[in-house]
C-alpha positions, 0 to 999 in steps of 0.5 A: 427233825421230822421222822421220814416214812422211808427208813434208810435201811430200806435201801438194801441191796437187791438184784435190780431190774431196770425200768423207765418211768415218767414222773410229773415234774412236781413228783420229780421235784419232791423226790429230789427234795426227799433225797436232800432231806434224807441226806441231811438226816443221815449225813450220807449222799442219797441218790433219788433214783435209789428211793423209788423202789423202797417208796413203791414197796412201802406204798404197796405194803401199806395199801390194804386193798392191794394186800387183800386182792393179792391174798385173794388171788394167791388163794385162787386155783391156778390153771397150768397151761402147757 
C-alpha cells in the first residue's frame, strides 16, 4: 500500500469557510480517486470536498517560496489606516 502525503488526521475539525472553486475535470477525477484510495486505506468513507482544505494547507506549508514571502511580509512594518 502506498503512503499518502495527506494524513487522515489532517481532516481535523476547524471552523469552515465556504468557498466555491472551479476545478479542471482531470483534477476533480483525481480528487475522487484520492478519496477512494484514502477510504480503502482507512476503512472509512472520505468526502472528497473535505480533502481540498488539507491538501491546500499541505501544499502551502511545503512551498518554500511562499513561506519565505510570508516571513518577509510579516517582518515589514505595517501601516495603520484610520
